[in-house]
N, C-alpha and C positions, 0 to 999 in steps of 0.2 A: 663556625661551621665551615667545613671544607667545600671547595667548589662542586665536588662530586655530589656530595650531600644535597646541596642547593639545587643542582641539576635534577637529582632524583626526586626531590620534593616537587619540583616544577613539572617534571613529567608525570607524577602522580596526580596532580591537578589536571594536567592535560588529559590524561586517560579518563578522569571522570567526566570531563566535558566531552570526550569522543563518545562515551557511552550514552550521552544524551544526544548528540548530534554529530555523527561521524563525519559526514560531508562537509559540515562546516570548518572543522579543523584541517581537513584534507586541502581545501582551498587556500586556507591561511598559511599553513606550513607543511608541506609534503615531508619535510624532514622530521618535524615532530611526530607526524603520522607513521613514518618508518621507524623511528625510535620506539613509538608506542607498540608497533608490532614485534620489535626485537624484544623488548621487555616482556611482553605477553608470551612469547615463545620460550622464554627462559623460566617462567613461572611454572 
């Protein structure tokens, strides 16, 4: 698997966690939070 694929899978997991508790991941990783917003804006 390419690095991009692995990152995308990790982000999809992060998005699932975000939908459960958005403030939690924002505290842990602002970058992951921004990446999630970027992906959702593309969908």
